C-alpha positions, 0 to 999 in steps of 0.5 A, a space after each residue: 498228513 503223509 504217514 510217518 512213524 516220528 512219534 512212535 520209538 523203537 528200540 535199536 538192535 545190532 543184528 549179527 550175521 557172518 558173511 561169506 569169509 566167516 567174518 562177523 558184521 553187524 548193522 543197525 535196525 529198529 524194526 523189530 518186535 514180538 509175534 506169537 505163534 505158538 511161542 514167542 518169536 520175532 518180526 524183523 524188518 529191513 528195507 533196501 539192499 543190506 550186507 546183513 539182509 544177505 547173509 541173513 538169506 544165506 544162513 537163515 539165522 542171525 543174532 539181535 543185540 540190544 543197544 544200549 548207551 555205552 554201545 551207541 556210538 559203535 552202534 551208530 557207526 554200524 548203522 551209518 557205514 556201508 556193509 559192503 565197505 571194506 574198513 566197516 568190521 575193521 573196527 575192534 569189537 568183542 563177540 563171541 559165538 552164540 550158545 545154540 545157533 552160529 550166529 555172532 554176539 556182541 559181549 556188550 549188550 545186556 540182551 541178545 536173541 538168537 534168531 532162526 528165521 522160519 519165513 521171509 515176507 517180501 515186500 516192494 523194498 524191504 523184507 520182514 522176517 518171522 522168527 523163531 527165538 532159538 536163545 536169549 542171552 541176558 546180563 546177570 543183572 536182569 535175572 536179580 528177582 530184587 530189582 524192579 523192572 524199571 530199575 533193571 531198564 535204567 541200569 542196562 539203558 536202551 536206546 530207542 530212535 524216532 524222528 531221525 534222533 537218538 534217546 535214552 531210556 528216560 527220554 534224554 536227546 543222545 544226538 541225531 543220526 550219525 552224530 554219537 559215531 563221531 566217538 568211534 571215529 576220533 
């Protein structure tokens, strides 16, 4: 078989950056995982030419906002619309400034990392970014000691992707890439 990641579901994040005019821009990505380098960090990969990648290179920082089921239609729209398109960011988004870094943060996301890039690792048609976690914002629900991890994950309902489809935390099919954004465009 040729190499594939079809049966390795990955969690989705909206990476938040500012463009040259100081406007928030978000792109949808799933190549995100954790590293250890004396402290917990993040490795993120972006393939191809993307405005998000350009912005990260200029500022060496970004936010990574966990995509949940309620955020999926917007995330799908942001992930399927070219970042250089003037209408992409015309949607109304509730954002705020990061608490530690000057990065846009989606207020609706229950988990957001404020990330500073320590190192760029260029690849043939992509780039891995090794990042320092400068801050972690979490919904108050996640700080409750009385709920189990399963109860917390079920409550925030993170979305994962594989085989060009979206899936809920419990495995329910949420549609093919490009389908959920119809709710945003209607």
